[in-house]
N, C-alpha and C positions, 0 to 999 in steps of 0.2 A: 730625719732620724727621730725615732720614737724614744722618748726618755721615760724612765720610771721616776716619779716624783713623790715626795712625802709631805703631808701636811699634818701638823700636830695641833690638836685642840683639846684642852683640858686633859693633858697627859695621854691622850689616845692618838696613835698614828693612823693616818688614812693614806693609802697608797693609790696613785692614779697614773695613767699613761698620759703623756703630753706629746703633741706633735703640731708643728706649725708649717705652713706652706705659703709661698708667695705666688699669688695669681693676679694678673692684671693690676699690678702696683698696689695690691692689697694683701695684707698678711692675715691669713685665716688660721685660727687656733682651735685645736680639738683636744678634748679631755675625755677620759673614760675611767670611771672609778673601778678599782681592782679589789679593794678590801682593806681590812685592818691588819692582815698578816702579809709580810713581805713575801712575794712569790720566789720560789727557788729559780735557778737559772733556766732549767728546762721549761718550767711553766711560764716564765717570763718571755722566753723566746716564742712560744705558742701564742701567748696573749698579744705580743707585739705584731706577729704575723696576721692574726685575726683582726686586730685593730686596723691595720693598714688595708686589709682586704675590705673591711666594712666601710672605711673612708672612701675607697675607690668606688664601691657600689653606690654610696651616698652621692658622690660627686657625679657619677653617670646619671643617677636618678634626677639630681638637681638640673643637669643640662637637659635631660629629657623633658622635665617639667617646663622649663623655659621654652623649649620648642613647641610643646603642646599649647602653652599660653599664647605664643605667637600665632599659631594656627587658629586657635579659638578667637583671638582678637580680630583676625582678618575675616574669618568665615562665620563666626558666631557659635560654632561648635566644632568638635573633632570627629570627622567622619571616619567610617570604617576604612575607606580608601587611604586616608592619611595615616591611619595606624599601620596598615600593611606596608605602605611606602616607607615610613620611618623604620619599621622592623627590618626591612631589607637594607636600607641605607646605613643604619647604625649597627646592623648585625646583632640585634637584641631580639630574643624570642618574643613572638606575638603575645604569649601569655603574660610575660613580665610587663609589657607596655599596657596591656589591658588591666593588670593588677594596679599599676600606678594610676591609671585614669579612673578606675572605680573606687580607689581609696580616697582620692581627693575630691570632695563634693563640688569644688569650683568648676570641674570639667563637665561639659555637656556632650553627650554622645548622639544627640539628635538635634535637628534644626529647631531653633527657638522662634517663638512669635515675636512680633515687633514690640509687644508689651509683655513683660515677664511678671506674672503674678505668683508670689510666694506666700502661702498661707501658713502661719505658725500653728503647730499642734503640740508645742511643748507643754510642760506641766501646767504652768500658769494659764496659758491660753485654753488648754483642754478643759480645765476646771471652769473657765468662763465660757464654755460652750462653743469652742472653735469647730468641733465636728459638724455642728449644725450649719455654720457658715461655709465650711468646705463643701458640704452637699448643696448648699444654695448657689455657690459659685459654679459648681458643676452643672447645675440646672440652667443657670443664666447663659453660660458659655457653650453648653452642650458638649463638654469634653471632660475627661478624667485626668487626674494628676499624671504628668509625663506626656500629655498630648498637646497638640496645637490646633487652634480653630481652623476651619476650612479656608477662611480668608487670610490666614497667616497673621492676624492682628494680636492674638493672645496665645500664650502658653501658660500652663498651670503646674505649680509644684507645691507639695506639702513638705515643710521643713520642721526640724526639731526645735529650733530656736532662732529668733531674729535678734534677740538681745534687748527687747523692750518690754520685759515682763510686767513692769509697773503699769503699762498701758494696755494690758491684755483685755480682749483678744486682739491680735495684731496681724497685719499683712504688709508685704512689701511689694510695691509696683515700681519696676525700673529703678531700684535702689532708693526709693522714697518710702519711708515707714509711716503707716497709718495705724492708729490705735483706738482703743475703746470702741470697737466696731459693733455695728448692728447690721441687720439685713439691709436696712434703708441706706446706711452709709456706704456699704459695699456696692449696692446697686448704682448709687450716684457716681461713685468713683469709676466704675466700669463704663457707665454710659458716657461720662466725660471723654473717655478714650476711644469711643466708637466713632 
């Protein structure tokens, strides 16, 4: 059951919807801010209905994400065949599943190389000349971002941030971060993996 709750801070009332659900011996709590004005009964009814509808959609999306994670963990990526299969099994339109997959950057829609290279092109890395390193890696591997080498050993991605800005320019290879890169360092790292 969805409840309308009120929180008072510094003499101002804030209204929000609250709902809790028990799933797998875990209590999940959901809140949605409504505003500083208490909604009338008609508006409240609509707000509650929409809130529950959104929770249901979120719950279905969460389950779908978990299924995609399982597929990717097993196969390394989520293939078109798997997307179509899930669409039929779950009775979810293909466009919705594709929307979920393309929204979350964790999902790969094509086969990955044994060694996944992610080059950062965020602000800090870009200022420290990451575009030059990206071109250099493309030359060494003879592939563009989003591609895989012929031998299947490497795939290349360009990302917006690795989270190591202080060590810019950076790249990640198989979840290991390397910073303060130069062409020489990049070449040595790749050669080690060949």
